[in-house]
Each structure stands twice: as C-alpha cells, then as structure tokens.
C-alpha positions as CSV (number, residue, x, y, z in Angstrom):
1,M,-37.5,28.4,-49.4
2,T,-37.1,24.6,-49.0
3,T,-36.9,23.3,-45.5
4,P,-33.9,21.0,-45.1
5,P,-34.7,17.4,-44.1
6,K,-34.6,16.8,-40.4
7,A,-31.4,15.1,-39.3
8,Q,-31.8,11.5,-38.1
9,P,-30.7,11.0,-34.5
10,R,-27.3,9.5,-34.3
11,V,-27.1,5.9,-33.2
12,N,-25.1,5.5,-30.0
13,V,-23.5,2.5,-28.2
14,T,-26.6,2.2,-25.9
15,D,-28.9,1.7,-29.0
16,V,-26.6,-1.0,-30.3
17,A,-26.4,-2.8,-27.0
18,K,-30.2,-2.8,-26.6
19,A,-30.7,-4.1,-30.1
20,A,-28.1,-6.9,-29.7
21,G,-29.3,-7.8,-26.2
22,V,-25.9,-7.3,-24.6
23,S,-24.2,-4.8,-22.3
24,V,-22.7,-1.5,-23.4
25,A,-19.3,-2.9,-22.3
26,T,-19.7,-5.8,-24.6
27,V,-20.4,-3.6,-27.6
28,S,-17.3,-1.4,-26.7
29,R,-15.1,-4.5,-26.4
30,S,-16.4,-5.9,-29.7
31,F,-14.9,-2.9,-31.4
32,N,-11.9,-2.1,-29.2
33,L,-10.9,-5.3,-27.5
34,P,-12.3,-8.0,-29.9
35,H,-10.1,-10.8,-28.3
36,H,-12.0,-10.3,-25.1
37,V,-15.4,-11.2,-26.7
38,R,-16.6,-14.6,-27.9
39,D,-16.6,-14.9,-31.6
40,D,-20.4,-15.4,-32.0
41,V,-21.2,-12.5,-29.7
42,R,-18.8,-10.2,-31.4
43,E,-20.1,-11.1,-34.9
44,K,-23.7,-10.5,-33.8
45,V,-22.8,-7.1,-32.3
46,L,-20.8,-6.0,-35.4
47,Q,-23.6,-7.0,-37.8
48,I,-26.2,-5.1,-35.8
49,A,-24.0,-2.1,-35.5
50,S,-23.4,-2.1,-39.3
51,K,-27.1,-2.3,-40.1
52,M,-27.8,0.6,-37.6
53,G,-25.0,2.7,-39.0
54,Y,-23.1,2.9,-35.8
55,T,-19.5,3.9,-35.9
56,P,-17.5,4.2,-32.7
57,N,-15.8,7.5,-32.0
58,S,-12.2,7.1,-33.2
59,A,-10.7,9.4,-30.5
60,A,-12.5,7.5,-27.7
61,K,-11.4,4.2,-29.3
62,A,-7.8,5.3,-29.3
63,L,-8.0,6.2,-25.7
64,R,-9.6,2.9,-24.8
65,L,-7.0,0.9,-26.7
66,R,-4.2,2.3,-24.6
67,K,-2.7,-0.5,-22.4
68,T,-3.2,0.0,-18.7
69,N,-0.3,-2.3,-17.7
70,V,-2.4,-3.2,-14.6
71,I,-2.6,-6.7,-13.3
72,G,-5.2,-7.7,-10.6
73,A,-4.4,-10.1,-7.7
74,I,-7.1,-11.6,-5.5
75,I,-5.8,-13.1,-2.2
76,P,-7.6,-14.2,0.9
77,T,-5.9,-11.8,3.4
78,L,-3.0,-9.5,3.9
79,D,-2.5,-10.7,7.5
80,H,-0.3,-13.7,6.8
81,S,3.3,-13.6,5.5
82,I,2.8,-16.6,3.3
83,Y,0.7,-14.6,0.9
84,A,3.1,-11.7,1.0
85,T,5.9,-14.0,0.0
86,M,4.0,-15.1,-3.1
87,I,2.8,-11.6,-4.0
88,N,6.2,-10.1,-3.6
89,A,7.7,-12.6,-6.1
90,F,4.8,-12.0,-8.4
91,Q,5.0,-8.2,-8.2
92,D,8.8,-8.1,-8.7
93,K,8.6,-10.1,-11.9
94,M,5.6,-8.1,-13.3
95,A,7.5,-4.9,-12.5
96,E,10.4,-6.0,-14.6
97,Y,8.1,-5.8,-17.6
98,G,6.4,-2.5,-16.6
99,Y,3.2,-3.9,-15.0
100,V,1.6,-2.6,-11.8
101,V,-0.2,-5.1,-9.6
102,Y,-3.4,-4.1,-7.7
103,V,-3.9,-6.4,-4.8
104,L,-7.3,-7.0,-3.2
105,S,-8.0,-9.2,-0.2
106,C,-11.3,-11.0,-0.3
107,G,-11.4,-13.5,2.6
108,F,-11.3,-17.2,2.3
109,D,-14.6,-17.9,0.6
110,A,-14.0,-18.2,-3.1
111,G,-17.7,-18.0,-3.8
112,A,-17.8,-14.3,-2.6
113,I,-15.2,-12.6,-4.8
114,Y,-17.3,-11.6,-7.8
115,D,-17.7,-7.9,-7.0
116,K,-14.0,-7.4,-6.3
117,V,-12.9,-9.2,-9.4
118,K,-15.3,-7.2,-11.5
119,L,-14.0,-4.0,-9.9
120,L,-10.5,-4.9,-11.0
121,V,-11.6,-5.7,-14.5
122,E,-13.5,-2.4,-14.8
123,R,-10.5,-0.5,-13.6
124,G,-8.5,-1.8,-16.5
125,A,-6.8,-5.0,-15.2
126,E,-5.4,-6.9,-18.2
127,A,-5.0,-10.2,-16.4
128,L,-5.8,-11.7,-13.0
129,L,-4.0,-13.8,-10.3
130,V,-6.4,-15.6,-8.0
131,V,-5.6,-17.7,-4.9
132,G,-7.6,-20.9,-5.0
133,D,-10.4,-22.1,-7.3
134,I,-13.0,-19.7,-8.8
135,A,-16.1,-21.4,-7.4
136,D,-18.6,-18.8,-8.6
137,A,-20.2,-20.0,-11.9
138,E,-21.4,-16.5,-12.8
139,L,-17.9,-15.1,-12.3
140,T,-16.4,-17.9,-14.4
141,R,-18.8,-17.0,-17.3
142,Y,-18.0,-13.3,-16.9
143,L,-14.3,-13.9,-17.2
144,Q,-14.6,-16.3,-20.0
145,E,-16.9,-13.9,-22.0
146,Y,-14.3,-11.2,-21.4
147,R,-11.5,-13.5,-22.4
148,M,-9.5,-12.4,-19.4
149,P,-6.1,-14.2,-18.9
150,V,-6.4,-15.8,-15.4
151,V,-4.0,-17.9,-13.3
152,C,-5.2,-19.7,-10.2
153,T,-2.7,-20.6,-7.5
154,Y,-2.1,-22.2,-4.1
155,S,-4.0,-25.2,-5.4
156,Y,-3.7,-27.6,-8.3
157,F,-6.5,-29.0,-10.4
158,N,-6.3,-30.1,-14.1
159,D,-10.1,-30.1,-14.8
160,K,-11.1,-26.5,-14.1
161,P,-12.0,-23.6,-16.5
162,F,-8.8,-21.7,-15.6
163,P,-5.2,-23.0,-15.4
164,F,-3.6,-23.6,-12.0
165,I,0.0,-22.9,-11.1
166,G,0.3,-24.3,-7.6
167,F,0.6,-27.5,-5.5
168,D,-1.6,-30.4,-4.6
169,N,-3.0,-29.8,-1.2
170,Y,-4.5,-33.3,-1.0
171,A,-1.3,-35.1,-1.9
172,S,0.8,-32.9,0.4
173,T,-1.5,-33.6,3.4
174,H,-1.5,-37.3,2.6
175,Q,2.3,-37.2,2.9
176,L,2.0,-35.5,6.4
177,V,-0.5,-38.0,7.7
178,E,1.6,-41.0,6.3
179,Y,4.6,-39.6,8.1
180,L,2.8,-39.5,11.4
181,L,1.3,-42.9,10.9
182,G,4.9,-44.1,10.3
183,L,5.9,-42.7,13.7
184,G,3.2,-44.9,15.3
185,H,0.5,-42.2,15.9
186,R,-3.1,-43.6,15.6
187,N,-5.0,-40.8,17.4
188,M,-4.8,-37.5,15.6
189,A,-6.4,-34.1,15.4
190,M,-6.5,-31.6,12.5
191,L,-6.9,-27.9,13.0
192,T,-8.2,-26.3,9.8
193,G,-8.8,-22.7,8.7
194,P,-12.2,-21.5,7.5
195,M,-13.8,-24.2,5.3
196,K,-16.5,-22.3,3.4
197,G,-15.5,-21.7,-0.2
198,N,-11.9,-22.8,0.7
199,D,-10.8,-25.5,-1.7
200,R,-7.4,-25.8,0.0
201,Q,-8.9,-26.6,3.4
202,H,-11.4,-29.0,1.9
203,A,-8.6,-30.9,0.1
204,R,-6.5,-31.1,3.3
205,R,-9.3,-32.3,5.5
206,Q,-10.4,-35.0,2.9
207,A,-6.8,-36.2,2.6
208,F,-6.6,-36.5,6.4
209,L,-9.8,-38.5,6.6
210,D,-9.0,-40.7,3.6
211,T,-5.5,-41.6,4.7
212,L,-6.6,-42.5,8.2
213,Q,-9.4,-44.6,6.9
214,A,-7.1,-46.4,4.5
215,S,-4.7,-47.3,7.3
216,T,-4.4,-51.0,8.2
217,Q,-4.3,-49.9,11.8
218,S,-7.3,-48.7,13.9
219,C,-7.2,-44.9,14.0
220,S,-9.3,-42.2,15.6
221,H,-9.5,-38.5,14.8
222,T,-11.0,-35.2,15.7
223,L,-11.5,-32.1,13.5
224,Y,-11.5,-28.4,14.6
225,E,-12.3,-25.5,12.3
226,S,-11.4,-21.9,12.9
227,A,-14.1,-19.5,11.8
228,D,-11.8,-16.5,12.2
229,G,-8.8,-17.4,10.0
230,Y,-5.4,-18.7,11.0
231,T,-4.6,-17.4,14.5
232,I,-2.3,-18.2,17.4
233,E,-5.3,-17.8,19.7
234,F,-7.2,-20.5,17.9
235,G,-4.3,-22.9,18.3
236,E,-4.0,-22.2,22.0
237,R,-7.7,-22.5,22.7
238,T,-8.1,-25.7,20.6
239,L,-5.3,-27.5,22.3
240,R,-7.2,-27.2,25.6
241,R,-10.3,-28.5,23.9
242,I,-8.4,-31.5,22.6
243,L,-7.2,-32.4,26.0
244,L,-10.8,-32.4,27.3
245,E,-12.6,-33.9,24.3
246,A,-10.0,-36.3,22.9
247,P,-7.4,-37.0,25.6
248,G,-5.9,-39.9,23.7
249,T,-4.6,-37.6,20.9
250,T,-0.9,-38.0,20.4
251,A,-0.4,-35.9,17.2
252,I,-1.9,-32.6,15.9
253,I,-1.8,-31.4,12.3
254,C,-2.2,-27.7,12.1
255,N,-3.1,-26.3,8.6
256,S,-0.9,-23.3,9.2
257,D,2.3,-22.7,11.1
258,V,0.5,-19.8,12.9
259,I,-2.0,-22.2,14.4
260,A,0.8,-24.6,15.4
261,F,2.5,-21.7,17.2
262,G,-0.5,-21.4,19.4
263,V,-0.6,-25.2,20.0
264,L,3.0,-25.2,21.1
265,S,2.5,-22.2,23.3
266,A,-0.4,-23.9,25.1
267,C,1.6,-27.1,25.5
268,K,4.4,-25.2,27.1
269,K,2.0,-23.5,29.5
270,L,0.3,-26.7,30.5
271,G,3.5,-28.7,30.9
272,I,2.9,-31.0,27.9
273,D,6.2,-32.3,26.5
274,V,6.5,-31.8,22.8
275,P,7.2,-34.2,21.1
276,R,7.3,-37.0,23.7
277,Q,3.7,-36.5,24.8
278,M,2.4,-34.7,21.8
279,S,3.7,-34.4,18.2
280,V,2.8,-31.1,16.5
281,V,3.2,-30.4,12.8
282,G,2.4,-27.3,10.7
283,F,1.9,-26.2,7.2
284,D,3.7,-23.5,5.1
285,N,7.2,-23.5,6.6
286,L,7.0,-19.8,7.6
287,E,10.3,-18.1,8.5
288,F,9.8,-18.5,12.3
289,A,9.0,-22.2,12.2
290,E,12.6,-23.5,12.6
291,Y,13.1,-21.0,15.6
292,L,10.2,-22.2,17.7
293,D,10.8,-24.3,20.8
294,P,10.9,-27.0,19.7
295,P,11.6,-26.3,16.0
296,L,8.4,-27.1,14.1
297,T,8.0,-30.0,11.7
298,T,6.0,-28.5,8.8
299,L,5.3,-28.7,5.1
300,A,7.2,-26.2,3.0
301,I,5.1,-24.9,0.1
302,P,6.6,-23.1,-3.0
303,A,5.2,-19.6,-2.3
304,S,7.8,-17.6,-4.1
305,E,7.9,-20.0,-7.0
306,M,4.1,-19.9,-7.4
307,G,4.3,-16.1,-7.6
308,L,7.2,-16.1,-10.1
309,R,5.8,-18.8,-12.4
310,S,2.4,-17.2,-12.4
311,A,3.9,-13.9,-13.4
312,E,6.0,-15.5,-16.2
313,A,2.9,-17.2,-17.6
314,L,0.8,-14.1,-17.6
315,I,3.6,-12.0,-19.2
316,A,4.1,-14.5,-22.0
317,N,0.3,-14.5,-22.6
318,L,-0.1,-10.8,-22.7
319,R,3.0,-10.1,-24.8
320,N,3.1,-13.1,-27.1
321,G,-0.3,-14.7,-26.8
322,T,1.3,-17.8,-25.3
323,E,-1.2,-20.3,-23.9
324,I,-1.2,-20.4,-20.1
325,K,-0.6,-24.0,-19.1
326,P,-1.1,-25.7,-15.7
327,V,2.0,-26.2,-13.6
328,L,2.2,-28.7,-10.7
329,L,4.8,-27.6,-8.1
330,G,6.2,-29.8,-5.3
331,T,6.2,-29.4,-1.6
332,Q,8.8,-30.6,1.0
333,L,8.3,-32.1,4.4
334,M,10.6,-30.4,6.8
335,I,11.2,-32.8,9.7
336,R,12.2,-31.0,12.9
337,Q,12.0,-31.7,16.7
338,S,8.3,-31.1,17.2
339,S,7.4,-34.6,16.0
340,H,8.5,-37.9,17.4
341,S,7.7,-41.6,17.4
342,I,5.5,-43.1,20.2
C-alpha cells in the first residue's frame, strides 16, 4: 500500500508578515483594505503572498470588509463646554449619515496621544477628528501608512501632513493685543493653559510677545501658565500674583473665558474696578461670558462650524473619495464692558 504524500503545512498570515517584514495587520489590510496601505508596501506583500501560496480566508475577508461606520474623535478634555459645542455639531452631522462617533479625551499634550489613536483605529474607526496638530512623528507615519482620513481642528496650518479645518490662533491673538494697545494699554499679562504639546497656546503666546515687541510704544509683559488646565481657581490665584509681581499691569489676556471668570471674581473680592483699573479679556466666547459682571470682552471662535465643516469633509471623503482640503475659519472680537481705555 502506497503511503500518501505528507501534506504541506498551510501558509498563514503570520508567515507572510514575517517574510515581508511587516505586521500581520499590514498583510490583512493589503488584501482587505488596500487603499489603507502604501502602494509599494502592498505590492511587496501581495507578491510574497503569491509566491508562498497564501490565500486569505474568504469568510474572514467578508467579515473584515464590513463597514464599521465608526469615527474617532480625539479632544483634550470633556470638562469644558467649548469642546462639547464642537463635538455636538460634529456628531449631529455624522449621525445624519449613519456614523457613530467615539470620543476619547487625551489631555493637552499632542505628543502623547499615540496609544489612544491606535486604540480607535484598531477598534475599526474609519476616520479621525483630532484637536490640534499631530506632533508625534511616529503617529503621523502610522496614520499615513494606514491611509486614515484625518481632520485636525482648533488650529490652522497649511504646511502639515494632515489638513486643518480651524482658525488661526496667532492671528486671532494678534487682533486681541492690537485692540488693547489701541486702548492705550502698555503693561499686559497673559494667562495661558498648559503649554506642553499644545500648539494653540504656543501660537497665542508667540503672538502676544511678537505684537508687543513690534509696538512703537514701550511695553512690558508677564506670562503665567496653568499646569492644571483652564480653571477659575487659576484665574483667581494668578490675579493676586500679578498684583504682587507686576503691579503696573493694566490689562490681562486670559486664554480661556473660564480663566477670565476667575480673574473677574478676584478683582471683585479685592475691590479692583474692572475695567477702569484693570481691563480683562477672554478667549472662546462661552455662553456665560456676556452675563458676567461686567460682561466679558472675548474672542468668539467658530466651535460649531469647525465641527460641522470637519464632519462634512470626512463624509465626502468616505463616501465619494473627495480630497479633504484645509479650511481657514474666522474669529470675531466681542467687545463688552470688561475692557476700557486708560
């Protein structure tokens, strides 16, 4: 009786990945989601797989090819209503087209979001919305290799790997400082949020310094950074520091209306007349800003429009392959009673 030849072990996806020097996920995407893999990488994987006699399981392929209709959103925090305003507009538009948005908060350091973004991608996110610049080079490579549709928002740059639909933090802050200079203020303080990995705060601080330096008048300034986010307590505490460390200050720029709320509160407690003794301006134009005492001069940012326009761009890309293009949105200076000439 003739012994039948021994069956050759079946080549699996791990074997192909090892031979091609790529991850198992890249092999799987080369077959199932080819538009998410660079052309040269996909061609190499397919050639090696063909030589090795690898064929992906058709049932598993069909399962993997099912659309998840999941969109990922990375925001700094859920604590502040300005992000909720943007996300609500984004979610509402995505929901009209059957998409579900998974929201993860990752803090203000854009260099520390890799793990959470990867988690969203591995959970089937078809596209991503990210607040601010993607500062992690490794994450940028990962998303580019995966060919993930990405929109960055709350900032605007035209020379970055991913398109921005947002506003120019530098130009907006320049407008605020010019407004205060026009009122005669020459001694100013700026209260910022966390600076590490936060392109929005870096742009605002730089605009503050550059605009004062370019002034034809002699100006002085102080800078105060919050390590714990944008809080009323930081505003209150820092106003007291300003009175001790820079008593000649006549105008304070708060990089959040929440911080400005704390500054106004401390002024009231200490008997400082706003705006005759101290002008205070904010950033965001939150709903409560016009109801403060005095009503807060602030910069209105297009939070809802950013969410809506970002959703529209991602939907067009996912449904029609439309290229996502950068969009620069405007801001508006809301002049109220918390600022005054000196």
